[in-house]
N, C-alpha and C positions, 0 to 999 in steps of 0.2 A: 517440818519441811515445807518450804513455800514453793508454790508453782506460779509461774507467770504465763499469762495467756500468750500464745504464739500467733502472730499474724500469718495468714496463709501465704505461701510463696507464690508469687505470680510469675508465670512463664512469659517471656517475651515471644510474641508471634514472629516466626521467621519471615523475612521479606517475601512477598508473594512472587511466585514465579509462574510464568505462563506455561501452559501445557504444550505449547508449540515452540519449535526451534527452527525458524526459517533462516536464521542468521541476521535478521534485522528486527530490532526490538519493536519498532512501530508496526511492522507487519504482524508480529506475534500478538501485539496488543489488539489490533483490529480483528484478527482471527479469534481471539479470546472473546471479544464482544459479540461477534457474529455467532460463535458457538453457544454462548449463553442465551441468545435470543432466537436462534433458529437452528435447524439441522444443516450442518455444513455440506451434507451430501445433496441438498436440494439445489437445483439450478437457480441462478439469480442473474441480475444485470450487474456487470462488473465494468467499472470505468477507471481509466488511468489518465494522468495529467502530465504533459511534457511541455516545457517552456523553452523557447528558442530566441536568440537575440535579433533575428530578422526573418522576413517572409521566406527568403530563399532557403534558409536552413530548415524552417518549419515544413516547407513543401517537400524538400528532399527527404526529411525524416518521415513525413506522412507516407511517402511511398514505401519506405522500409517497414513502417508499422503495418501497412496493408499486406506487404509480402510475408510478414510474420503471422498473418491470419487474423488480424484484428480489423474491425470496421472503424471508420472514422466518423465520430460524432461532430467534430468541428476542427477546422484549421482556420484560425482567425486571429486578429490582433487581440492580445490579452488585455484584461482590465487593469493595466498598470500604467504608470507614468513614464516608463523607460523605453517604450517601443517594442517590448517583447511580443512574441507570437506564441499562441498556445495550440497544441495538438491534443485533442481529446480522443482517446482510443476506447473502444467498447466491445463487449461481447454480451449477447443476450443468452440466457440459458447456460451460463457458465457454472461449473462446480468449482468453488473457490476453496481448494484444498491447500494444505501447506506446500505440497510439491508444486502445484500450479502457481502459487504466489511466488515461490522461489524462482521458477522458470520465467515468469512474467517480469520480475524485478531484474533478473540477469539480462533479459532481452531488451527491456526499455533502457536500462543503464548503458548497455552497449550502443544503443541507437544514439542516445544523447552524448556519449563519449566521443562520437565522430564529429561533433559540432561544438567547437570552443564557445563557452558561455552558455551552453544549454544545461537544463536541469530536469531531472525526473522528480516530480513532486508527489509521487505516491498514487494511491488508489482509494476507491470507495466501492461498496457493493450494497445492493438492496437487501433488506431482510426478507 
């Protein structure tokens, strides 16, 4: 009776899934990176980027950003060739939790939605 060696069966790794579910894959990925490198409960500097087609829209939106409780780091021409303006919103000592990320995205997306041609370009946070 002959036997043949059997090669071990290799299991395919399932696609990696984030432990976070904010409703936005990019936000989930950033939270995953932050959580791997630091404690999400630790306060940190949190910055958001909003682009507008002109100065008037940017300044109007900047007022809405401040009304929402964010500080303004900058309201200035963007480093683009198309004449866009950028509004940079920030909070120091922010706890960047999944709920806070969802709330911020909803807030910033509603601000840019009021200005045709505007775009919320996401966020970054210190480790």
